[in-house]
C-alpha positions as CSV (number, residue, x, y, z in Angstrom):
1,X,36.3,75.9,-155.2
2,X,35.0,79.5,-155.0
3,X,31.4,80.3,-154.3
4,X,31.1,81.9,-157.7
5,X,32.3,78.8,-159.5
6,X,30.2,76.5,-157.4
7,X,27.1,78.7,-158.1
8,X,27.2,77.5,-161.7
9,X,26.7,73.9,-160.7
10,X,23.6,72.1,-159.4
11,X,23.1,71.8,-155.7
12,X,22.6,68.1,-156.0
13,X,19.9,66.7,-153.9
14,X,18.8,70.2,-152.7
15,X,15.3,71.6,-152.7
16,X,13.9,75.1,-152.8
17,X,11.9,76.5,-149.9
18,X,9.6,79.6,-150.0
19,X,7.8,79.0,-146.7
20,X,7.5,75.2,-146.6
21,X,10.2,72.5,-146.5
22,X,9.3,69.9,-149.1
23,X,9.9,66.2,-148.3
24,X,13.3,65.1,-149.7
25,X,12.8,62.8,-152.6
26,X,9.3,63.9,-153.5
27,X,8.5,64.4,-157.2
28,X,7.8,68.1,-156.6
29,X,11.0,68.6,-154.7
30,X,12.9,67.0,-157.7
31,X,11.1,69.3,-160.1
32,X,12.1,72.3,-158.0
33,X,15.9,71.6,-158.4
34,X,17.6,74.6,-159.9
35,X,21.0,76.3,-159.8
36,X,21.7,78.3,-156.7
37,X,22.3,81.4,-158.8
38,X,18.7,81.2,-160.0
39,X,17.1,81.2,-156.5
40,X,14.5,84.0,-156.4
41,X,14.2,86.3,-153.4
42,X,12.9,84.4,-150.4
43,X,13.9,81.0,-151.7
44,X,16.3,78.7,-150.1
45,X,17.6,75.1,-150.0
46,X,17.7,73.1,-146.7
47,X,19.1,69.5,-146.6
48,X,20.4,68.9,-143.1
49,X,20.5,65.1,-143.6
50,X,23.6,65.7,-145.9
51,X,25.5,66.1,-142.6
52,X,23.5,65.2,-139.6
53,X,26.1,66.3,-137.0
54,X,29.2,68.3,-136.6
55,X,30.4,72.0,-136.4
56,X,28.4,74.6,-138.3
57,X,29.9,77.5,-140.1
58,X,28.0,80.2,-142.1
59,X,29.3,82.2,-145.1
60,X,27.5,85.3,-146.4
61,X,28.4,86.2,-149.9
62,X,27.6,89.9,-150.5
63,X,28.1,89.9,-154.3
64,X,25.8,86.9,-154.6
65,X,23.3,87.9,-151.9
66,X,23.5,84.3,-150.7
67,X,24.0,82.6,-147.3
68,X,25.8,79.3,-147.4
69,X,25.5,76.9,-144.4
70,X,28.0,74.1,-143.8
71,X,28.0,71.4,-141.2
72,X,31.0,69.2,-140.7
73,X,32.4,70.7,-143.9
74,X,29.3,69.7,-146.0
75,X,27.0,72.3,-147.5
76,X,23.6,71.7,-146.0
77,X,21.8,74.9,-147.1
78,X,21.9,78.0,-149.3
79,X,19.5,80.9,-149.0
80,X,18.9,84.2,-150.6
81,X,19.5,87.2,-148.4
82,X,19.5,91.0,-148.3
83,X,22.6,92.8,-146.9
84,X,23.2,96.5,-146.2
85,X,22.1,99.2,-148.6
86,X,24.4,102.0,-149.8
87,X,25.3,104.1,-146.8
88,X,24.6,101.2,-144.4
89,X,26.8,98.5,-145.9
90,X,27.2,95.2,-144.1
91,X,30.8,95.0,-142.9
92,X,32.9,92.1,-144.3
93,X,35.1,90.0,-142.1
94,X,35.0,87.2,-139.6
95,X,32.3,87.2,-136.9
96,X,31.0,84.7,-134.3
97,X,27.5,84.5,-133.0
98,X,27.5,86.6,-129.8
99,X,23.9,86.2,-128.7
100,X,20.7,84.4,-129.9
101,X,17.2,85.8,-129.4
102,X,14.2,84.2,-131.1
103,X,11.9,87.2,-130.6
104,X,14.3,90.1,-130.8
105,X,13.3,93.8,-131.4
106,X,15.7,96.5,-132.6
107,X,16.9,99.0,-130.0
108,X,18.0,101.3,-132.8
109,X,15.3,101.2,-135.4
110,X,11.9,101.9,-133.7
111,X,11.6,98.5,-132.0
112,X,11.5,96.8,-135.4
113,X,11.1,93.0,-135.1
114,X,14.1,90.9,-135.8
115,X,12.9,87.3,-135.5
116,X,15.4,84.5,-135.0
117,X,18.2,86.9,-134.4
118,X,21.9,85.7,-134.4
119,X,23.8,88.7,-133.2
120,X,27.2,89.3,-134.8
121,X,28.2,92.7,-133.2
122,X,26.9,94.6,-130.2
123,X,26.6,97.6,-132.5
124,X,23.7,96.1,-134.4
125,X,24.8,93.7,-137.1
126,X,22.9,90.4,-137.0
127,X,21.4,87.5,-139.0
128,X,17.6,87.7,-138.8
129,X,14.3,87.3,-140.6
130,X,13.2,90.2,-142.8
131,X,12.1,91.5,-146.1
132,X,14.0,90.3,-149.2
133,X,13.5,92.6,-152.2
134,X,16.2,91.0,-154.3
135,X,19.0,93.5,-153.6
136,X,20.9,95.0,-150.6
137,X,18.3,96.9,-148.6
138,X,19.0,96.5,-144.9
139,X,20.6,98.9,-142.4
140,X,23.7,96.6,-142.1
141,X,22.1,93.3,-141.0
142,X,21.7,90.2,-143.1
143,X,18.0,89.6,-143.7
144,X,16.9,86.0,-144.3
145,X,13.6,84.3,-145.4
146,X,11.5,83.8,-142.3
147,X,11.5,80.0,-142.4
148,X,15.2,79.7,-143.3
149,X,16.0,82.0,-140.4
150,X,14.1,79.7,-138.0
151,X,15.9,76.6,-139.4
152,X,19.3,78.4,-139.1
153,X,18.5,79.5,-135.6
154,X,18.1,75.8,-134.7
155,X,21.6,74.8,-135.8
156,X,23.8,77.8,-134.6
157,X,25.2,78.3,-131.1
158,X,27.1,81.0,-129.3
159,X,30.5,81.0,-131.0
160,X,29.4,79.7,-134.4
161,X,31.7,81.4,-137.0
162,X,30.0,83.6,-139.6
163,X,32.2,84.8,-142.5
164,X,30.9,87.8,-144.5
165,X,32.9,88.0,-147.7
166,X,33.1,88.4,-151.4
167,X,34.4,84.9,-152.2
168,X,35.3,81.8,-150.3
169,X,36.4,78.2,-150.6
170,X,34.2,75.3,-149.6
171,X,35.4,74.0,-146.3
172,X,38.6,72.0,-146.4
173,X,40.1,69.6,-143.9
174,X,43.5,69.6,-142.2
175,X,45.0,67.2,-139.7
176,X,47.8,68.8,-137.7
177,X,50.3,66.5,-136.0
178,X,50.3,68.2,-132.6
179,X,49.6,71.4,-130.7
180,X,49.3,74.2,-133.2
181,X,51.7,77.2,-132.8
182,X,54.3,75.1,-131.0
183,X,56.6,73.3,-133.5
184,X,54.2,70.6,-134.6
185,X,55.7,67.6,-133.0
186,X,53.8,64.3,-133.4
187,X,54.8,63.3,-129.8
188,X,52.6,66.1,-128.5
189,X,49.4,64.2,-129.6
190,X,48.8,62.5,-126.3
191,X,49.3,65.8,-124.4
192,X,46.9,67.6,-126.6
193,X,44.4,64.7,-126.4
194,X,44.5,64.9,-122.6
195,X,43.7,68.6,-122.9
196,X,40.5,67.8,-124.9
197,X,39.4,65.0,-122.6
198,X,35.8,65.4,-121.5
199,X,35.2,68.6,-123.4
200,X,32.3,68.9,-125.8
201,X,31.5,71.0,-128.8
202,X,29.3,74.0,-127.8
203,X,26.5,72.7,-130.0
204,X,26.4,69.6,-127.7
205,X,26.1,71.6,-124.4
206,X,23.0,71.2,-122.4
207,X,21.2,74.0,-120.7
208,X,23.1,73.5,-117.4
209,X,26.5,73.7,-119.1
210,X,28.0,77.1,-119.4
211,X,31.6,76.6,-120.5
212,X,33.5,79.4,-122.1
213,X,33.9,79.6,-125.9
214,X,37.6,79.8,-126.9
215,X,38.9,81.6,-130.0
216,X,42.3,82.5,-131.3
217,X,43.2,85.4,-133.6
218,X,46.4,85.5,-135.5
219,X,47.4,88.8,-137.1
220,X,50.3,89.0,-139.6
221,X,49.9,92.9,-139.6
222,X,50.6,93.1,-135.8
223,X,52.7,90.0,-135.5
224,X,50.4,89.2,-132.6
225,X,48.3,86.2,-131.5
226,X,45.4,86.7,-129.0
227,X,43.5,84.0,-127.0
228,X,39.9,85.0,-126.3
229,X,37.6,83.4,-123.8
230,X,34.1,84.5,-124.6
231,X,34.6,88.3,-125.0
232,X,37.8,88.6,-123.0
233,X,41.4,88.5,-124.1
234,X,43.1,86.1,-121.7
235,X,46.5,85.7,-123.3
236,X,48.6,87.4,-126.0
237,X,51.8,86.4,-127.7
238,X,54.3,87.6,-130.3
239,X,53.8,85.8,-133.6
240,X,56.7,84.2,-135.4
241,X,55.8,83.9,-139.1
242,X,57.7,81.9,-141.6
243,X,57.7,82.0,-145.4
244,X,56.4,85.4,-146.3
245,X,54.8,88.5,-144.8
246,X,51.1,87.6,-145.3
247,X,48.8,84.8,-144.1
248,X,45.7,85.4,-146.1
249,X,42.2,85.1,-144.5
250,X,41.3,81.8,-143.0
251,X,38.9,80.4,-140.4
252,X,39.8,77.1,-138.7
253,X,37.3,75.2,-136.5
254,X,38.7,72.4,-134.3
255,X,36.6,69.3,-134.8
256,X,38.5,67.1,-132.4
257,X,41.2,64.4,-132.4
258,X,42.1,62.2,-135.4
259,X,43.4,59.1,-133.7
260,X,44.5,57.3,-136.9
261,X,46.6,60.3,-138.0
262,X,47.6,61.1,-134.4
263,X,46.7,64.7,-134.8
264,X,44.1,67.4,-134.4
265,X,41.4,67.5,-137.1
266,X,40.3,71.0,-138.3
267,X,38.0,72.3,-140.9
268,X,38.8,75.6,-142.6
269,X,37.4,78.2,-144.9
270,X,39.5,80.6,-146.9
271,X,37.8,83.9,-147.8
272,X,38.4,87.2,-149.4
273,X,36.7,90.6,-149.9
274,X,36.9,90.3,-153.7
275,X,34.8,88.1,-155.8
276,X,37.8,86.3,-157.4
277,X,38.3,82.6,-157.1
278,X,39.9,81.4,-153.9
279,X,42.4,78.5,-153.3
280,X,43.1,76.7,-150.0
281,X,46.4,76.8,-148.2
282,X,47.2,73.5,-146.5
283,X,50.6,74.7,-145.2
284,X,49.5,78.0,-143.6
285,X,49.3,76.6,-140.0
286,X,52.8,75.3,-140.2
287,X,54.0,78.9,-140.8
288,X,52.9,80.3,-137.4
289,X,54.5,79.9,-134.0
290,X,53.6,81.4,-130.6
291,X,55.5,81.8,-127.3
292,X,55.4,78.7,-125.0
293,X,53.3,80.4,-122.3
294,X,50.6,81.2,-124.9
295,X,50.6,77.7,-126.1
296,X,50.2,76.4,-122.5
297,X,47.3,78.8,-122.0
298,X,45.6,77.7,-125.2
299,X,46.0,74.0,-124.4
300,X,44.1,74.4,-121.1
301,X,41.2,76.1,-122.8
302,X,41.0,74.4,-126.2
303,X,37.8,72.4,-127.0
304,X,36.0,71.0,-130.0
305,X,34.5,74.0,-131.8
306,X,37.3,76.3,-130.9
307,X,37.8,78.8,-133.7
308,X,41.2,80.0,-135.0
309,X,41.2,83.1,-137.3
310,X,44.2,83.9,-139.4
311,X,44.1,87.5,-140.9
312,X,46.3,90.1,-142.4
313,X,44.2,92.8,-140.7
314,X,45.6,94.6,-137.6
315,X,44.0,93.9,-134.2
316,X,42.9,97.5,-133.6
317,X,39.7,99.2,-132.4
318,X,38.9,99.8,-136.1
319,X,38.7,96.1,-136.7
320,X,37.5,94.8,-133.3
321,X,36.1,96.9,-130.5
322,X,34.3,96.5,-127.2
323,X,33.0,93.0,-126.6
324,X,32.6,92.3,-130.3
325,X,34.5,89.3,-131.6
326,X,35.0,90.5,-135.2
327,X,37.8,91.0,-137.6
328,X,36.3,93.7,-139.9
329,X,38.1,94.0,-143.2
330,X,35.7,96.6,-144.7
331,X,32.8,98.8,-143.6
């Protein structure tokens, strides 16, 4: 279901915040229920108990000026936001959180405070607390209500995927029978399971743990797949693509193993720059294959929380540069 269609429905069980989180189930909270499209600048919903655990993904809808937060595929929050003003537009595409700083100050704009900063690019794009006038007004960042930014800061981690787009689907689930990119044989399950043994999701790491965050980028434009460890490309493969020239834009997050289905359990979000309705593509993973050496390299590095990005954009400096993990589709 697209974000635009969902916006016309009630966020059931949600509550509005403007500086204080109201107790769930209170009479006042129930009175404050309203459609997400009617949230006023600075208002937000926050219901983390709807999914107490699991991987987090964030979607910023520029046309709506809304931020949607999902955990384990369930929407737990929606907030108003302010994205880039004309001449300083917020780029659309797929990002991951590169750095977190609770008391950050801008190195570009006169040491301006950027509380609860989740960095998306090293060139200055981030999620952070700021003024929300009700329209795009930033220099490219995504401004959030102060308390919402603090709550969001508490559930993100290095590597959390952030999708900035026009429209998106709600997260959908996919169970793949074996190692992705390698022929999809069910007998591979035990091998893949062994590769995940003992590995935790980044959100579950303690301070002493400093394991790399793994990401995979699949580009139909370049017919190339890249394996990224933190900010470094560690493997690259030629892409074999079946059933058409395009993949669409999808973000998959590995949740772990599904023992009953004997496969890997993924959550996915399909997105677009336009504001038209989006539909999920359950078969898209079955269309892509990589070279065996790449699959081996990926298997040794894969972990719960690993992100796989499918895009029709080329993997050039125009779309991803320096140490940024970002597939920019506009801006």
